One Martini backbone bead per residue (centre of mass of N, CA, C, O) as a GRO file, in nm:
protein
  111
    1MET     BB    1   0.519 -11.449   7.079
    2VAL     BB    2   0.480 -11.792   7.180
    3ILE     BB    3   0.368 -11.983   7.461
    4TYR     BB    4   0.404 -12.322   7.544
    5ILE     BB    5   0.189 -12.536   7.755
    6ASN     BB    6   0.236 -12.849   7.925
    7VAL     BB    7   0.006 -13.055   8.120
    8ARG     BB    8   0.063 -13.322   8.318
    9THR     BB    9  -0.134 -13.565   8.474
   10LYS     BB   10  -0.213 -13.778   8.750
   11ARG     BB   11  -0.501 -13.682   8.757
   12ARG     BB   12  -0.805 -13.569   8.732
   13LEU     BB   13  -0.794 -13.310   8.481
   14SER     BB   14  -0.978 -13.025   8.366
   15ILE     BB   15  -1.120 -12.758   8.227
   16ASP     BB   16  -1.366 -12.769   8.413
   17SER     BB   17  -1.200 -12.746   8.676
   18LEU     BB   18  -1.082 -12.468   8.614
   19ASN     BB   19  -1.352 -12.316   8.572
   20THR     BB   20  -1.464 -12.377   8.855
   21GLN     BB   21  -1.243 -12.232   9.012
   22LEU     BB   22  -1.298 -11.953   8.897
   23LYS     BB   23  -1.592 -11.935   8.992
   24ASP     BB   24  -1.534 -11.974   9.301
   25LEU     BB   25  -1.348 -11.709   9.323
   26GLY     BB   26  -1.437 -11.490   9.148
   27GLY     BB   27  -1.307 -11.173   9.215
   28ARG     BB   28  -1.024 -11.324   9.312
   29ALA     BB   29  -0.938 -11.382   9.039
   30THR     BB   30  -0.684 -11.358   8.797
   31PHE     BB   31  -0.886 -11.480   8.600
   32THR     BB   32  -1.083 -11.490   8.297
   33TYR     BB   33  -1.364 -11.609   8.133
   34GLU     BB   34  -1.454 -11.589   7.772
   35GLY     BB   35  -1.466 -11.877   7.634
   36LYS     BB   36  -1.526 -12.030   7.323
   37VAL     BB   37  -1.332 -12.187   7.050
   38LYS     BB   38  -1.290 -12.293   6.724
   39ARG     BB   39  -1.000 -12.515   6.628
   40GLY     BB   40  -1.094 -12.703   6.419
   41ASP     BB   41  -1.122 -12.996   6.614
   42TYR     BB   42  -1.095 -12.786   6.846
   43THR     BB   43  -1.152 -12.667   7.175
   44LYS     BB   44  -1.114 -12.346   7.308
   45HIS     BB   45  -1.015 -12.168   7.595
   46ILE     BB   46  -1.060 -11.834   7.716
   47TRP     BB   47  -0.817 -11.634   7.882
   48HIS     BB   48  -0.771 -11.362   8.122
   49HIS     BB   49  -0.592 -11.120   8.263
   50LYS     BB   50  -0.623 -10.850   8.472
   51ARG     BB   51  -0.328 -10.703   8.385
   52PHE     BB   52  -0.250 -10.858   8.135
   53GLN     BB   53  -0.199 -10.880   7.820
   54GLY     BB   54  -0.389 -11.092   7.657
   55GLY     BB   55  -0.389 -11.462   7.622
   56LEU     BB   56  -0.545 -11.780   7.670
   57GLU     BB   57  -0.526 -12.110   7.527
   58LEU     BB   58  -0.727 -12.391   7.604
   59GLY     BB   59  -0.669 -12.747   7.611
   60GLU     BB   60  -0.754 -13.107   7.556
   61ILE     BB   61  -0.626 -13.451   7.625
   62LEU     BB   62  -0.758 -13.704   7.786
   63GLU     BB   63  -0.592 -13.969   7.709
   64ASP     BB   64  -0.310 -13.797   7.795
   65LYS     BB   65  -0.335 -13.603   8.028
   66LEU     BB   66  -0.375 -13.305   7.872
   67ILE     BB   67  -0.285 -12.960   7.905
   68TYR     BB   68  -0.303 -12.697   7.670
   69THR     BB   69  -0.110 -12.389   7.614
   70SER     BB   70  -0.139 -12.044   7.495
   71ALA     BB   71   0.062 -11.751   7.503
   72LYS     BB   72  -0.069 -11.424   7.410
   73SER     BB   73   0.125 -11.122   7.331
   74ALA     BB   74   0.272 -10.815   7.277
   75SER     BB   75   0.444 -10.805   7.591
   76ASP     BB   76   0.334 -11.055   7.824
   77GLU     BB   77   0.403 -11.365   7.799
   78GLU     BB   78   0.575 -11.432   8.048
   79ARG     BB   79   0.373 -11.335   8.263
   80LEU     BB   80   0.133 -11.502   8.171
   81ALA     BB   81   0.263 -11.783   8.195
   82SER     BB   82   0.360 -11.761   8.488
   83SER     BB   83   0.084 -11.707   8.616
   84TRP     BB   84  -0.050 -11.973   8.523
   85ILE     BB   85   0.144 -12.169   8.657
   86GLU     BB   86   0.102 -12.065   8.945
   87TRP     BB   87  -0.202 -12.122   8.953
   88MET     BB   88  -0.185 -12.426   8.908
   89ILE     BB   89  -0.009 -12.492   9.154
   90ARG     BB   90  -0.187 -12.365   9.376
   91HIS     BB   91  -0.463 -12.548   9.291
   92PHE     BB   92  -0.309 -12.840   9.142
   93HIS     BB   93  -0.043 -12.987   9.254
   94ARG     BB   94  -0.154 -13.291   9.299
   95LYS     BB   95  -0.229 -13.324   8.968
   96ILE     BB   96   0.066 -13.276   8.878
   97GLY     BB   97   0.336 -13.407   8.687
   98SER     BB   98   0.396 -13.188   8.445
   99ILE     BB   99   0.590 -12.912   8.294
  100GLU     BB  100   0.594 -12.770   7.962
  101ILE     BB  101   0.811 -12.543   7.783
  102THR     BB  102   0.753 -12.360   7.469
  103LEU     BB  103   0.875 -12.192   7.212
  104GLU     BB  104   0.796 -12.094   6.902
  105TYR     BB  105   1.114 -12.110   6.789
  106ALA     BB  106   1.132 -12.412   6.919
  107LYS     BB  107   1.225 -12.640   6.694
  108VAL     BB  108   1.260 -12.934   6.573
  109GLY     BB  109   1.586 -12.955   6.421
  110GLU     BB  110   1.677 -12.671   6.518
  111ASP     BB  111   1.924 -12.407   6.596
   0.00000   0.00000   0.00000
């Protein structure tokens, strides 16, 4: 299963801001930055959690003030997604407008 997370921002918040925060935290950070990968027309940033297996793919749509993330793991998607949301709230709560979570199998128009 994949968990999709959309973060709408109230103020300027970008992937670069998130990566800078990770860098500033150094060894105290919960996540590590693994680099970028090209997915079609979009560039995704790959993060990994220190304890949970799997990873996060982060992207952004600047004009919509949206950071979108997918949490993928063989067994820890819920923990991985929860941990990332908690990290975002802890470090950027003043810049977040809303957080939307969608499961892979929850598609529009299906029961």
